[in-house]
N, C-alpha and C positions, 0 to 999 in steps of 0.2 A: 606526496611531494615528487617532484620532477626528477630528484635524483634516485630515488626509488623506484619510479616508474621505469626509468632506462635501464635500471640494474636488473630489473625482474622480468623483463619482458621475454628474454630469451629463455629464461628458466621456467615460465609459465608453459611455454611452448615444449621445452625438453621434458618437462615432468609428466605430461600425457603418455608419453611412450614407457618410462622406465619408473620414475618415482611417483609417491603418492603427495596430497598436498600437504603434509606436515612437514615435509622438507622444505617445500616453498614459505610456509608460515615461519618456519626457523630463520630462514634466511632473511625473510622480512625484517624479524626482530632483530636481527644484527646489523641491518642497514640503519634501522632506525636509530639504533644505539650509538652507531658511528655520526649520524646527522645530529644527534642530540651533543653529543661531545664536541663536535665541530663547531654546534651554534654556542654552546659555552664558552668553547676557544676564543670564537669571535667576539662575544659579549665581553670577556675580560680584557682582550685587546682593546675594544673600543673604549671601555670604561678607562684604561691606562692612557688612551689617547686623549680622552676628554679632560682627564685630570692634568695632564702635561699642557693642553691647551688655557685649561683655568690658571694655572700658575704664569704662562704666558702672559695672560693680560695685565700683569704688574709690571712687565718690561718697557720702560720708558727711557727716553733720554731727556734731561732738561736743560735748555742752553740760551745762552744770551747772543741778543742781536739788534742794532740800533736803538738802545735804550730800553728794551724790553727783554723779559725772561719766558721763553715758551717751553713746551713739551711735545712730545712726539711719541705715540703709542708704536712700539715696533712691530705689532702683531696686526693692526689694522690701518696704520699709516695715517690716524687722525692726527691733526697738529691743532693745540690749541694755546692761548696766549694767556698766561698767569699773571703777568704783572707788565703794563705798559707805563709809557710817559716816566721813567725813573730819572731822566733829565742828566743821563752820564753813561759812557762805557762800561760795561760790566766784564772785567777780563777774567774772573774765577768765580767758581761755584763749588760749595761742598754741602754734605747733608749729613745731619747726625739721624740714625734711625732709632735712637733711645728717646728723644724728645719731638722728633718728627719737625725739625727746622731744616730749611736752607738757609745757609749763611752766603752773604755775597758783599764786594766791597764797592762802593762807588766813587771811582777815580776822580770825577769832576764834582763832585758833591761833599768830598770829605768826611765820608763815614762808612762805619759797617752797619749792614742792616740783615735782618733775617725774617722768614716767614714761614708759616706752617703749612708743610704738605704730607700727604693730599688734605683737599679740604673741600668740605660739602657746602661751604660758602663762598662768597667772594675772596678772592687773596686781598690781604692787607699787609704791609710790612710793619716793622718794630724796629727801633733804632737799638743797636747794640753798644757802640762806641764811637766816638769822635777819630778821626784819623785825617793825615795830611797825605792827599793824594794816594791813597792806597791801591796797589795792584793787585796782588796775590793773597790768597788765605788758605789754611788749612785748618781743620777741626781735630781736637784730640778727645776722640769718644769716651776714652778711658778716664781722663780726667776732665772732662766737661770744659775744656779750653778753646779758644779760638785764636790762632796765631796769624798775623799779615804783615806783608812787606810794605813800607813807604819807600818809593823809587828816589824821589830826590833828597829825602830826609837821611837816606841811609840807614835806615833803622828797621828793624823788628819789633814788634810789639806782640804783647798777649794780654788777654782778658778773659773772664769768666764768661759762660754762654749768655749770661745777662747782663752783661758789661762791666761787671764790676771786677775791682782788683787788677785794674791795668797797668801793667808793668813794661819798661824797656827791658828786652833780652839780649839784643846784641845791636852794635853798630859796624857797618863795613863798607863796601863801595856801593855803587848804585844798585839796588836789589829789585828782583824782579820775580821768577817763579819760586814757589814753596812748596815742599811736600813734609811729611812726617813720617819715621820708622817708628812706629808706637812701641814695637816689643824692646827695641833697644836703646830708646831715649834719644836717636839723631834726629836733628832738624836740619833738613836738607834745603838749599837755596840757592839760586843764580845770580850772577852780578852781570853787571853791563862790561865788566874787563874781561869777559869770555871765561868765566870760570864756574864751576859747580865746587860748592863749599859744604860742609857740614859740621853742626856744632851740638856738642853732647851736653843734652839738658841738665843731667846730675853733674857733670863736673865742669861745665865751661870749657872743655876741649875742644880746638878748632881745627880743622882739617881740610885741604884742598883734595877733592875727589877727582876732578876733571878740568882740563886746561884747554883752551883754543876753542871752545864751543859759546855759540851766542845761544841759550837756551831760554825759551819761553813757557815750556811746560815741564812739569815734573810728577813722577809719581812713582809708586812702589809696589810691587808683588811681594807681600810679606810672606807668601807660602813657599816660594822659590827664591826670596832673599836676592830679588834684582829691581834695581834702578832703570826706570824708563825717563827719556827726554825727548823734546822736540827740538831740533836745530833750526832756528829761524832763517837764516841765511839760505841754507841750501834743502830745506824741507824734509830732511831725514828723521824718520823716528830710530832712536839709537836706545841701546841697553849697556848695563855693566852690573857687575858684582855690586854689593853696597859700598865696597871701599874702594869702588874705581876700576878694577882689574876684569878681564876678560870683556873688554868692549867689543860689542859686535853692532851693526846696522842691521837693524830689524826690518825696514821697509823705506823704500824713496817714495814719497808723495807725489814727486814730478810737480811741486808748487813750491815758489820761493817767497820768502817774507810774508806769508799770508797764514801760516800755520803759529797758533797760540795756545790755547788750552788742551790739556790731554787729562784722561780720566781713567786709570788702570783699576781694571776689575779683575783680578785673578790673571789669567793668562790670555785675558782680551783687553785692548786698548782702545778708547773712543778717541778721537783727535778731530779738531775744528781745524778746517782746512779749506781757506777760503771761504766760499758759500756752500761748502759740504761738511759733512760729519762723516768721518772714515770709522768704520770696525775692522781694527787689525787683530786678526786671531793667532796666537803665537804657536800654540800647542795644540795637536802634535806635528801641524805643519802650518807654515805662517800664510795667512789667506788676507786679502783685504777687500772689504765691502762697501760700497756708497750707501748709509742707511738715511740720509737727509740731504736734499738740495733746497736752498733759500734763495733769496733774491738779494740779500747783503751779506757782509762777511760777518762769520760766528766767530765770537772772541772765548768762549768758554763751554763746558759741556761736562754733565755728571751722570752716570748711569743710576737707574733707581730700579729695584727689583722686589721691592715689598717685603723683604727680609731683614732681620737685625743680624748682621754679621760682624760678631765681635772678632778682634785680631787676636789678641791674647793679653796675657799679664805682662805689664813693665818690669824690666829687669835692670 
């Protein structure tokens, strides 16, 4: 090998004067051992790297645009259309890893639909429930429920994943965004009267969490007990404790009245930002990256990693 030749050349010249061939052979064996160990180390590092790349193949974002639902592979940048001609704006998406379904509301067609993802065959939708101009939805993977807001009916409904047992949960002002704290049984929602409120599913208690905010996207980091929201008027991504305390501005998107859906994945938040999707990493430092740019406004986004991440038991 080249390494051994470079190392041994001066010693072959030196040994003719003072040392025998045995010393050179010993040194060659030592170098061979070093090279072998180095090669094993490189192989292990390469294997780890390939495993990391393999896991990354599942990292995708699913998003809605112009009556269509698309996906983007975050590793290779390939964009594919999953569903088209949905005849409605899609303002919300959510995914259940246990059943493998993406759920979404069709605001202009008055229904809640779902489709299997991923799929080896052509994507097709299934009707979940009828609804009146639904805007946003969220799933409860622990109880197999889907919740949605009907903005002009001023109501939140719930049904099972298969559409059975549809019931009215609450009525308030005009409702928009919605998210769920699975662990503590709080349903969070925003109103067009510029409030974030929460409703306790186990007791019916209702609280105002934040006022004077026009919120179009809500999400929760259940590990760090943080609530995130997108402020529609000024384009700020903001956060607070689950009870509304310790409010901070995470980042300004520098766009107004174009930001709608957000998806919280631990300390990473994906935001629809006009014709772009932003990836905002909160920890250990706040960083913003554009991960997709399209030709028309993007209304909703969800991140898919191929893993079944359960949040915890309900209390």
